[in-house]
C-alpha positions as CSV (number, residue, x, y, z in Angstrom):
1,X,11.5,9.3,-48.0
2,X,7.6,9.3,-47.9
3,X,5.8,11.6,-45.2
4,X,2.7,11.4,-43.4
5,X,1.1,14.8,-42.3
6,X,-0.2,14.3,-38.7
7,X,-0.6,16.3,-35.5
8,X,2.1,15.5,-32.6
9,X,-1.2,13.9,-30.8
10,X,-2.0,11.8,-33.7
11,X,1.7,11.1,-34.6
12,X,2.0,9.7,-30.9
13,X,-1.1,7.5,-30.8
14,X,-0.1,6.0,-34.2
15,X,3.4,5.4,-33.2
16,X,2.3,4.0,-29.5
17,X,0.0,1.4,-31.6
18,X,2.8,-0.1,-33.2
19,X,5.2,-0.9,-30.5
20,X,5.5,-4.6,-29.5
21,X,7.9,-6.3,-26.7
22,X,9.2,-9.6,-27.3
23,X,10.7,-12.1,-24.8
24,X,11.6,-15.8,-25.3
25,X,10.3,-15.6,-29.1
26,X,6.5,-14.3,-28.0
27,X,5.5,-10.9,-29.1
28,X,2.9,-8.9,-27.5
29,X,1.6,-5.2,-27.7
30,X,3.8,-3.0,-25.5
31,X,1.2,-0.4,-25.0
32,X,-2.0,-2.2,-24.5
33,X,-4.4,0.9,-24.0
34,X,-4.6,4.2,-22.5
35,X,-6.2,5.9,-19.2
36,X,-7.1,9.4,-19.5
37,X,-8.8,12.3,-18.1
38,X,-9.2,15.2,-20.5
39,X,-8.8,18.9,-19.8
40,X,-7.6,21.8,-21.8
41,X,-3.9,20.5,-21.8
42,X,-4.9,17.5,-23.7
43,X,-8.2,17.5,-25.4
44,X,-7.4,19.2,-28.4
45,X,-4.2,17.0,-28.9
46,X,-4.1,13.6,-27.6
47,X,-7.7,13.5,-26.7
48,X,-8.6,14.2,-30.3
49,X,-6.1,11.7,-31.6
50,X,-7.4,9.1,-29.7
51,X,-11.0,9.8,-30.8
52,X,-9.8,9.4,-34.1
53,X,-8.0,6.1,-33.4
54,X,-11.3,4.9,-31.9
55,X,-13.2,5.5,-34.6
56,X,-10.7,4.1,-37.1
57,X,-10.0,0.8,-35.2
58,X,-11.3,0.5,-31.8
59,X,-8.3,-2.0,-30.9
60,X,-5.6,0.3,-32.0
61,X,-5.1,1.8,-28.9
62,X,-8.1,1.3,-26.6
63,X,-9.2,4.2,-24.4
64,X,-10.1,3.7,-20.6
65,X,-12.0,6.5,-18.6
66,X,-10.5,6.9,-15.1
67,X,-11.8,9.1,-12.2
68,X,-8.5,10.0,-10.6
69,X,-5.3,10.4,-12.3
70,X,-3.2,8.9,-9.5
71,X,-5.5,6.0,-9.7
72,X,-5.0,5.6,-13.4
73,X,-1.0,4.9,-12.6
74,X,-1.7,2.5,-10.0
75,X,-4.0,0.8,-12.5
76,X,-1.3,0.6,-15.1
77,X,1.2,-0.6,-12.7
78,X,-1.2,-3.5,-11.6
79,X,-1.5,-4.3,-15.3
80,X,2.0,-4.2,-16.1
81,X,2.9,-6.3,-12.9
82,X,0.7,-8.7,-13.8
83,X,2.0,-9.1,-17.3
84,X,5.6,-9.4,-15.9
85,X,6.7,-5.9,-17.2
86,X,6.3,-6.9,-21.0
87,X,3.1,-4.7,-21.4
88,X,2.0,-1.6,-20.0
89,X,-0.8,1.0,-20.3
90,X,-0.2,4.9,-21.1
91,X,-1.9,7.6,-19.0
92,X,-2.8,11.2,-20.4
93,X,-3.8,14.3,-18.3
94,X,-4.3,18.0,-18.8
95,X,-1.8,20.2,-17.5
96,X,-2.1,21.4,-13.9
97,X,-3.9,19.3,-11.0
98,X,-4.4,16.5,-13.6
99,X,-0.4,16.4,-14.2
100,X,0.5,16.6,-10.6
101,X,-1.8,14.0,-9.4
102,X,0.5,11.7,-11.4
103,X,3.4,12.4,-9.2
104,X,2.3,9.7,-6.4
105,X,1.9,7.0,-9.1
106,X,5.1,7.7,-10.7
107,X,6.8,7.5,-7.5
108,X,5.3,4.1,-7.1
109,X,5.8,2.5,-10.5
110,X,9.7,3.8,-10.4
111,X,10.5,2.5,-6.7
112,X,8.8,-0.8,-7.7
113,X,10.8,-0.9,-11.1
114,X,7.4,-1.2,-13.0
115,X,6.8,0.4,-16.5
116,X,4.1,3.0,-17.1
117,X,4.1,5.9,-19.5
118,X,2.7,9.2,-18.7
119,X,1.8,11.8,-21.1
120,X,0.5,15.0,-19.2
121,X,-0.3,17.9,-21.0
122,X,1.7,21.1,-20.6
123,X,2.0,24.7,-21.0
124,X,2.0,26.6,-24.3
125,X,5.7,26.0,-25.9
126,X,5.3,29.3,-27.8
127,X,4.6,31.0,-24.4
128,X,2.3,33.6,-26.4
129,X,-0.5,33.5,-24.0
130,X,1.4,33.2,-20.7
131,X,0.6,33.0,-17.9
132,X,-2.1,30.4,-19.0
133,X,-4.6,28.7,-16.7
134,X,-2.9,26.4,-14.2
135,X,0.7,27.6,-15.1
136,X,3.3,27.7,-12.3
137,X,5.1,31.1,-12.7
138,X,8.6,30.5,-11.6
139,X,10.6,33.6,-11.8
140,X,13.8,31.8,-12.5
141,X,12.8,30.3,-15.9
142,X,9.8,30.6,-18.2
143,X,10.7,26.6,-19.0
144,X,9.8,25.6,-15.8
145,X,6.1,23.8,-15.2
146,X,4.2,21.5,-12.8
147,X,5.5,18.8,-14.6
148,X,8.7,19.2,-13.6
149,X,7.7,17.6,-10.4
150,X,7.7,14.3,-12.4
151,X,11.4,14.4,-13.1
152,X,12.9,12.9,-9.8
153,X,10.4,10.3,-9.8
154,X,10.6,9.2,-13.6
155,X,13.1,6.9,-15.1
156,X,13.2,9.0,-18.3
157,X,11.7,12.5,-18.6
158,X,11.2,14.7,-21.7
159,X,9.5,17.7,-22.7
160,X,8.2,17.9,-26.6
161,X,8.8,21.6,-27.4
162,X,8.7,20.9,-30.9
163,X,7.3,18.1,-33.1
164,X,10.2,16.9,-34.6
165,X,11.6,16.1,-30.8
166,X,9.0,13.4,-30.7
167,X,10.7,11.2,-32.6
168,X,14.0,10.5,-30.5
169,X,12.0,11.1,-27.3
170,X,9.5,8.3,-28.0
171,X,12.1,6.0,-29.1
172,X,13.9,6.8,-25.8
173,X,10.9,6.0,-23.9
174,X,10.2,2.7,-25.3
175,X,13.7,1.8,-24.5
176,X,13.4,2.5,-21.0
177,X,10.1,0.9,-20.7
178,X,11.4,-2.7,-21.9
179,X,14.6,-2.4,-20.0
180,X,14.5,-4.7,-16.9
181,X,17.4,-2.9,-15.2
182,X,16.3,0.9,-16.1
183,X,12.2,0.5,-16.1
184,X,9.9,2.6,-14.1
185,X,7.5,5.6,-14.7
186,X,8.5,7.3,-18.4
187,X,7.2,10.9,-18.7
188,X,6.7,12.8,-22.1
189,X,5.4,16.2,-21.0
190,X,3.2,17.4,-24.1
191,X,2.7,21.5,-24.5
192,X,-0.8,21.6,-25.5
193,X,-0.2,23.8,-28.4
194,X,2.4,21.4,-29.6
195,X,0.0,18.7,-29.3
196,X,-2.1,20.0,-31.9
197,X,0.6,21.2,-34.4
198,X,0.9,19.4,-37.5
199,X,4.0,17.9,-39.2
200,X,5.3,16.0,-42.1
201,X,6.3,12.7,-40.3
202,X,8.4,10.0,-41.8
203,X,6.6,6.9,-42.6
204,X,9.3,4.7,-41.0
205,X,8.3,6.2,-37.8
206,X,4.9,4.3,-37.6
207,X,6.5,0.9,-38.8
208,X,5.6,-2.0,-36.6
209,X,8.7,-2.0,-34.1
210,X,9.7,-4.9,-31.8
211,X,11.5,-4.0,-28.5
212,X,13.6,-7.2,-27.6
213,X,13.7,-8.1,-23.9
214,X,16.8,-10.0,-23.4
215,X,18.3,-12.4,-20.8
216,X,21.6,-11.3,-20.1
217,X,23.9,-13.8,-18.8
218,X,26.6,-13.7,-15.8
219,X,30.1,-12.8,-16.6
220,X,32.4,-15.8,-16.4
221,X,34.6,-14.3,-13.8
222,X,31.7,-12.9,-11.9
223,X,30.2,-16.6,-11.9
224,X,33.7,-18.3,-10.8
225,X,33.5,-15.9,-7.8
226,X,29.8,-16.5,-6.8
227,X,30.3,-20.1,-7.2
228,X,33.1,-20.3,-5.0
229,X,31.7,-18.4,-2.2
230,X,28.4,-20.5,-2.3
231,X,30.7,-23.7,-2.6
232,X,32.4,-22.7,0.7
233,X,29.0,-21.8,2.6
234,X,27.7,-24.2,5.2
235,X,24.4,-22.4,5.9
236,X,23.6,-20.5,2.8
237,X,20.1,-19.0,2.4
238,X,18.2,-17.9,-0.9
239,X,16.4,-14.4,-0.5
240,X,14.1,-14.4,-3.4
241,X,13.0,-11.2,-4.8
242,X,10.5,-9.6,-7.2
243,X,12.9,-10.3,-10.1
244,X,12.5,-13.8,-10.2
245,X,8.6,-13.5,-10.9
246,X,9.1,-10.7,-13.3
247,X,11.8,-12.8,-15.1
248,X,9.7,-16.0,-15.2
249,X,12.3,-17.5,-13.4
250,X,10.4,-19.6,-10.6
251,X,10.7,-23.2,-12.4
252,X,14.6,-22.4,-12.2
253,X,14.5,-21.2,-8.7
254,X,12.9,-24.4,-7.7
255,X,15.2,-26.3,-9.5
256,X,17.9,-24.5,-8.1
257,X,16.7,-25.2,-4.3
258,X,16.0,-28.8,-5.0
259,X,19.6,-29.3,-6.5
260,X,21.4,-27.6,-3.7
261,X,18.8,-27.9,-0.7
262,X,19.5,-24.2,0.0
263,X,16.2,-23.1,1.7
264,X,14.5,-20.0,0.2
265,X,13.2,-17.0,2.1
266,X,10.8,-14.4,0.2
267,X,10.7,-10.4,0.2
268,X,7.1,-9.1,-0.5
269,X,7.4,-8.5,-4.1
270,X,9.2,-12.3,-4.3
271,X,6.3,-14.0,-2.5
272,X,5.0,-16.8,-4.4
273,X,8.5,-17.6,-6.1
274,X,8.0,-21.0,-4.4
275,X,4.7,-22.4,-3.5
276,X,4.4,-22.2,0.3
277,X,4.4,-25.8,0.9
278,X,7.6,-26.5,-1.1
279,X,10.1,-28.3,1.2
280,X,12.8,-25.4,0.4
281,X,10.5,-22.9,1.2
282,X,11.0,-21.0,4.5
283,X,8.6,-18.2,3.8
284,X,8.6,-14.5,4.1
285,X,11.9,-12.8,5.6
286,X,12.5,-9.7,7.4
287,X,10.6,-7.2,9.5
288,X,7.6,-8.6,8.2
289,X,8.8,-12.3,7.9
290,X,8.3,-15.7,9.4
291,X,10.3,-17.0,12.5
292,X,11.6,-19.7,10.4
293,X,13.4,-17.3,7.4
294,X,14.5,-15.1,10.0
295,X,15.9,-18.0,12.4
296,X,18.1,-19.0,9.3
297,X,18.8,-15.6,8.3
298,X,20.5,-14.8,11.5
299,X,22.9,-17.5,11.1
300,X,23.4,-17.7,7.2
301,X,26.9,-17.3,6.1
302,X,26.2,-16.8,2.5
303,X,22.9,-14.8,1.5
304,X,22.2,-15.3,-2.1
305,X,19.7,-12.5,-3.2
306,X,18.0,-12.9,-6.4
307,X,16.2,-10.0,-8.0
308,X,16.0,-8.1,-4.7
309,X,16.4,-4.6,-3.9
310,X,17.4,-5.3,-0.1
311,X,14.8,-2.8,1.2
312,X,14.9,-2.2,5.0
313,X,12.0,-4.5,5.8
314,X,13.9,-7.2,4.0
315,X,17.0,-6.8,5.8
316,X,15.2,-6.0,9.1
317,X,16.7,-2.3,9.0
318,X,20.3,-4.1,8.4
319,X,19.8,-6.1,11.7
320,X,18.9,-9.4,10.6
321,X,22.0,-11.2,9.1
322,X,23.7,-11.4,12.4
323,X,26.9,-13.7,11.3
324,X,30.1,-12.3,11.7
325,X,31.4,-13.1,8.5
326,X,28.3,-13.2,6.5
327,X,28.7,-12.9,2.6
328,X,26.5,-11.9,-0.2
329,X,26.0,-13.1,-3.7
330,X,23.6,-10.7,-5.6
331,X,22.1,-12.2,-8.9
332,X,20.2,-9.0,-10.3
333,X,19.5,-7.6,-13.7
334,X,20.5,-4.4,-12.4
335,X,24.2,-3.6,-11.5
336,X,22.9,-0.9,-9.0
337,X,21.0,-3.6,-6.9
338,X,23.8,-6.1,-7.7
339,X,26.4,-4.2,-5.6
340,X,24.0,-3.9,-2.5
341,X,25.4,-5.1,0.7
342,X,29.1,-5.2,-0.8
343,X,27.9,-8.3,-2.5
344,X,29.6,-10.3,-5.0
345,X,27.5,-8.9,-8.0
346,X,26.2,-11.2,-10.4
347,X,24.8,-8.9,-13.1
348,X,22.3,-11.1,-15.1
349,X,18.6,-12.3,-15.8
350,X,17.3,-14.2,-12.9
351,X,16.4,-17.4,-15.2
352,X,19.8,-17.1,-17.2
353,X,21.8,-16.7,-13.8
354,X,20.0,-19.4,-12.0
355,X,20.4,-21.9,-15.0
356,X,24.2,-21.1,-14.8
357,X,24.6,-21.4,-11.0
358,X,22.5,-24.7,-11.1
359,X,25.0,-26.1,-13.6
360,X,28.0,-24.7,-12.0
361,X,27.0,-26.4,-8.7
362,X,25.8,-29.5,-10.0
363,X,26.8,-32.3,-7.2
364,X,27.0,-29.6,-4.4
365,X,24.5,-29.4,-1.8
366,X,23.9,-28.2,1.9
367,X,24.1,-30.8,4.9
368,X,21.3,-32.8,5.2
369,X,20.9,-31.5,8.8
370,X,20.7,-27.9,7.8
371,X,18.0,-28.8,5.1
372,X,16.1,-30.6,8.0
373,X,16.4,-28.1,10.3
374,X,14.8,-25.4,7.6
375,X,11.7,-27.9,7.3
376,X,11.2,-28.0,10.7
377,X,11.4,-24.5,11.3
378,X,9.0,-24.1,8.4
379,X,6.4,-26.8,9.5
380,X,6.6,-24.9,13.0
381,X,5.6,-21.8,11.4
382,X,2.5,-23.2,9.6
383,X,1.2,-24.1,13.0
384,X,1.4,-20.7,13.9
385,X,-0.6,-19.7,10.5
386,X,-3.0,-21.9,11.4
387,X,-3.3,-20.4,14.9
388,X,-3.8,-16.9,13.5
389,X,-6.1,-18.0,10.9
390,X,-8.2,-19.6,13.3
391,X,-7.8,-17.4,16.3
392,X,-11.6,-17.3,16.9
393,X,-11.4,-13.5,18.3
394,X,-14.7,-12.3,19.8
395,X,-16.8,-10.4,19.8
396,X,-15.2,-8.7,16.5
397,X,-12.9,-10.9,14.4
398,X,-9.1,-10.6,14.3
399,X,-7.8,-9.3,11.2
400,X,-5.8,-12.3,10.7
401,X,-9.1,-14.4,10.5
402,X,-10.3,-12.3,7.8
403,X,-6.9,-12.8,5.8
404,X,-7.2,-16.7,6.3
405,X,-10.7,-16.6,4.9
406,X,-9.4,-14.8,1.8
407,X,-6.4,-17.0,1.4
408,X,-8.9,-19.9,1.3
409,X,-11.2,-18.1,-1.0
410,X,-8.3,-17.2,-3.5
411,X,-7.8,-21.2,-4.2
412,X,-4.8,-22.0,-6.3
413,X,-5.1,-18.8,-8.9
414,X,-7.0,-16.1,-7.3
415,X,-5.0,-13.2,-7.1
416,X,-4.9,-10.9,-3.8
417,X,-4.1,-7.5,-3.9
418,X,-3.0,-5.2,-0.8
419,X,-0.7,-2.4,-0.4
420,X,-0.8,-0.4,3.0
421,X,-1.6,-0.5,6.8
422,X,-1.3,-3.6,8.8
423,X,-2.3,-6.2,6.3
424,X,0.8,-6.2,4.3
425,X,3.0,-7.2,7.2
426,X,0.4,-9.9,8.2
427,X,-0.3,-11.1,4.4
428,X,3.4,-11.5,4.0
429,X,4.2,-13.9,6.9
430,X,0.9,-15.7,6.7
431,X,-0.3,-15.8,3.1
432,X,-0.1,-19.3,1.6
433,X,0.7,-18.3,-2.2
434,X,0.2,-21.3,-4.7
435,X,1.2,-19.4,-7.6
436,X,3.5,-16.7,-8.7
437,X,1.0,-14.2,-9.3
438,X,-1.3,-14.8,-6.5
439,X,0.2,-12.4,-4.2
440,X,0.2,-9.1,-5.4
441,X,1.1,-6.7,-2.4
442,X,2.8,-3.5,-3.3
443,X,5.0,-2.6,-0.4
444,X,8.1,-0.6,-2.3
445,X,5.9,2.8,-1.7
446,X,3.3,0.9,0.4
447,X,0.7,3.6,-1.2
448,X,-2.6,4.0,0.6
449,X,-5.5,4.0,-2.1
450,X,-3.4,1.7,-4.6
451,X,-5.5,-1.3,-3.9
452,X,-8.8,-0.8,-5.7
453,X,-7.0,0.9,-8.7
454,X,-4.3,-1.7,-9.1
455,X,-7.3,-4.4,-8.8
456,X,-8.7,-2.8,-12.0
457,X,-5.5,-3.1,-13.8
458,X,-4.8,-6.7,-12.7
459,X,-8.3,-8.0,-13.9
460,X,-7.8,-6.5,-17.0
461,X,-4.4,-8.3,-17.7
462,X,-5.7,-11.5,-16.1
463,X,-9.5,-11.6,-17.2
464,X,-9.5,-15.3,-16.3
465,X,-8.4,-15.0,-12.8
466,X,-10.6,-14.2,-9.6
467,X,-9.1,-10.9,-8.2
468,X,-9.9,-10.1,-4.3
469,X,-9.0,-6.5,-3.3
470,X,-8.2,-6.3,0.5
471,X,-8.5,-2.8,1.5
472,X,-8.8,-1.0,5.0
473,X,-11.0,1.7,5.7
474,X,-8.1,4.5,5.7
475,X,-7.1,3.4,2.1
476,X,-10.7,3.3,0.9
477,X,-11.5,6.8,2.0
478,X,-8.3,7.9,0.1
479,X,-9.0,6.2,-3.0
480,X,-12.1,4.3,-4.0
481,X,-13.5,6.0,-7.2
482,X,-12.2,3.3,-9.7
483,X,-15.1,1.1,-8.4
484,X,-17.2,3.4,-10.8
485,X,-14.5,2.7,-13.7
486,X,-14.7,-1.3,-13.0
487,X,-18.4,-1.2,-13.2
488,X,-18.4,0.9,-16.4
489,X,-16.1,-1.4,-18.2
490,X,-17.8,-4.4,-17.0
491,X,-14.4,-5.5,-15.0
492,X,-15.4,-8.0,-12.2
493,X,-13.5,-7.5,-8.8
494,X,-14.3,-8.6,-5.4
495,X,-13.3,-6.1,-2.7
496,X,-13.1,-7.1,0.8
497,X,-13.6,-3.8,3.0
498,X,-12.1,-4.2,6.5
499,X,-13.3,-1.5,8.6
500,X,-11.4,-0.9,11.9
501,X,-12.2,2.7,12.3
502,X,-8.8,4.1,11.7
503,X,-5.3,3.5,10.8
504,X,-4.6,0.2,12.2
505,X,-0.8,0.0,11.3
506,X,0.2,3.3,12.4
507,X,-2.0,2.9,15.6
508,X,0.1,-0.3,16.3
509,X,3.6,1.8,15.3
510,X,2.5,4.7,17.2
511,X,2.1,2.6,20.4
512,X,5.5,0.9,19.8
513,X,7.2,4.4,19.8
514,X,5.4,5.5,22.9
515,X,3.1,7.9,21.0
516,X,0.0,6.0,22.5
517,X,-2.0,5.7,19.0
518,X,-2.2,9.4,18.9
519,X,-4.5,10.7,15.8
520,X,-5.0,7.0,14.7
521,X,-8.6,6.5,15.2
522,X,-11.8,8.0,13.3
523,X,-13.5,9.7,16.1
524,X,-15.5,12.7,16.9
525,X,-13.6,15.4,18.5
526,X,-14.4,15.4,22.3
527,X,-15.6,18.6,23.8
528,X,-14.3,17.8,27.3
529,X,-10.8,16.7,26.2
530,X,-10.5,18.9,23.1
531,X,-8.7,15.4,21.5
532,X,-10.1,13.0,18.9
533,X,-11.1,10.7,21.1
534,X,-14.6,10.8,21.0
535,X,-17.3,8.4,19.8
536,X,-16.8,6.3,16.8
537,X,-17.7,8.3,13.5
538,X,-21.3,6.9,11.7
539,X,-19.4,6.4,8.6
540,X,-21.1,3.7,6.2
541,X,-18.4,2.8,3.7
542,X,-20.5,-0.1,2.3
543,X,-23.3,2.3,1.4
544,X,-20.7,4.4,-0.2
545,X,-19.6,1.5,-2.4
546,X,-23.1,0.8,-3.2
547,X,-23.6,4.5,-4.3
548,X,-20.5,4.0,-6.7
549,X,-22.1,0.9,-8.4
550,X,-20.8,-2.2,-6.5
551,X,-23.2,-4.8,-5.1
552,X,-22.5,-5.0,-1.5
553,X,-22.5,-7.9,0.9
554,X,-22.3,-7.4,4.8
555,X,-20.5,-10.1,7.1
556,X,-20.6,-9.8,11.1
557,X,-18.7,-13.1,11.3
558,X,-16.1,-15.2,9.6
559,X,-18.4,-18.0,8.7
560,X,-20.6,-15.2,7.2
561,X,-17.4,-13.8,5.5
562,X,-16.9,-17.1,3.7
563,X,-20.3,-17.4,2.7
564,X,-20.2,-13.9,1.2
565,X,-16.8,-14.5,-0.6
566,X,-18.6,-17.4,-2.2
567,X,-21.3,-15.5,-3.2
568,X,-18.8,-12.9,-4.5
569,X,-17.0,-15.5,-6.7
570,X,-20.1,-16.4,-8.3
571,X,-21.3,-12.9,-9.1
572,X,-20.6,-11.1,-12.5
573,X,-20.3,-7.5,-11.2
574,X,-18.2,-5.9,-8.9
575,X,-18.9,-7.1,-5.3
576,X,-17.6,-5.6,-2.2
577,X,-17.8,-7.6,1.4
578,X,-17.7,-5.7,4.4
579,X,-16.6,-6.7,7.8
580,X,-15.6,-5.0,11.0
581,X,-12.7,-6.2,12.8
582,X,-10.8,-5.5,16.4
583,X,-7.7,-3.2,15.5
584,X,-6.1,-4.1,18.8
585,X,-6.1,-8.1,17.9
586,X,-2.6,-8.2,16.1
587,X,-0.8,-11.1,14.3
588,X,2.2,-13.5,15.4
589,X,5.5,-11.6,15.5
590,X,8.2,-11.7,13.0
591,X,11.0,-11.6,15.8
592,X,12.8,-9.1,13.8
593,X,13.2,-5.2,14.4
594,X,12.5,-2.5,12.0
595,X,14.2,0.9,12.6
596,X,11.8,3.8,13.4
597,X,13.3,6.4,15.5
598,X,12.0,7.1,19.0
599,X,12.2,10.6,20.7
600,X,15.2,10.9,22.7
601,X,13.4,13.2,25.2
602,X,9.7,12.8,26.5
603,X,7.6,13.8,29.2
604,X,5.6,10.4,28.5
605,X,6.6,7.4,30.5
606,X,5.6,5.1,27.8
607,X,7.9,7.1,25.2
608,X,10.9,6.8,27.6
609,X,10.6,3.2,27.6
610,X,10.1,2.8,24.0
611,X,13.5,5.0,23.7
612,X,15.2,2.3,26.0
613,X,14.2,-0.6,23.6
614,X,15.3,1.1,20.6
615,X,18.7,1.9,21.9
616,X,18.7,-1.7,22.8
617,X,18.2,-2.7,19.0
618,X,20.1,0.2,17.4
619,X,23.5,-1.6,17.8
620,X,22.5,-4.7,15.8
621,X,22.5,-2.7,12.6
622,X,25.7,-3.3,10.3
623,X,26.9,-2.0,7.1
624,X,28.0,-5.4,6.0
625,X,31.5,-4.7,4.7
């Protein structure tokens, strides 16, 4: 067996450049590039190796310079999600603050079941120079470093203390990244001395390796049980989750819905699984859902969850499905999710499972009256959307009007990105998706600051699509630096910055629990009251975006916003459109509940009233046994 002498950093770069994924006969590079910020933990190892790689072949493992470690993970998640989890990016950092900055992004990736490879530097494996700069000294063990904070938020975690350990660890990392049921953040912690250490590697380690992403089929007995439940249903409802889109199963979902007449509600991750105007579509479901989907959910006797993890927003904190004898059929590639709600688990790929269900249910349909009821409810909701999009609120527009203008500007294929604040809830219930990849809202972790970084990753993954990033002032202030990266790389984004001078979502939530919007506005401290209720802060975020290299357009009305969005679409550079809205102008109600505890004892009357309402709703929660 011949050997190649390389450092650990050089070997890892060469290995990653030769990893491919394959599904349905289509092969593509698994690791499409590497984001990084170099420091003393990785500059001499991975940094040196990436430089050699770029000089040898710039396309081998392209390097992208980021401005924030958390943001590079968000960008990688956006990229991987756009590529249906068949490709992702790696992220390398130094030890210390750089590595710990990855934690938020890693949690987001794992919660959302999105693959991303993290390669943080680590302290010296030899320990000869301990304690080194940025080392966490743990009196219990010298083996602990700050990278151990990534263990609970990673689906696979390993520390490479010897060069030869890289071989099994790298193979295990690729296995997890390409496993639809187990994927998430994968961390290989790399001690800085080991990264630079040389080793004689077997040439086979660098051979082109293809990781097959399969489509598991349902177990026959489980399929029998699921079919029996569905055939016995009178008011079944499909709950389409992100797994439908990641499995590229939207056509199979449409065929199944058309063959059976079962209406389809959508989770945040599953929105777009059916086009908004499909006869079977009843839109978003749950706490941020439509009244159409939620009305059907309350009376459903069988809920068919496809590729969903049943978050509390989806189930309205387990209060939504009210039928006394409601049962669940859960088609999911992950057994963990298939078993939720005490459901009849159908562990399979969404496309393969839907094909099997369609075949076995041939000739069976819901009653025409039920199908018509679903269409009538959906039609009524579209009238609600029209009213919200055309609210005509003054003097400042309502946020729903901004969303309507963005929805229109996105057309048939534009991708709209959002993550946190009040916009995800309003987008989920209002946005009219025309394409499975058009709606990109991160609501598993609902991470403020995700939006702009993710927009960068999405545009890198789909350069032929218009990418519109919707971000509130709160999220913008948390993480906007990747505007610089987008400008540097010539990646054109349209960023719509909605300024409402505070935390609109939490302000509304605070009011609902009797906390009276405490500390949710961006204001001066009032010397008379001692509270943050003075004048609005004179912050100019549009000017800030211009200083980062973006072109800026300001709009003071919805008509001006539409004009600015049209100009931004024709632009070749990242363009930010700035508009102010009224934070008190809310959207239509979903008529569903979300469990947020309210203080049981309070001096404030609004809090006491909110507690009464909370206790009224609390008994509606169920275990679904």
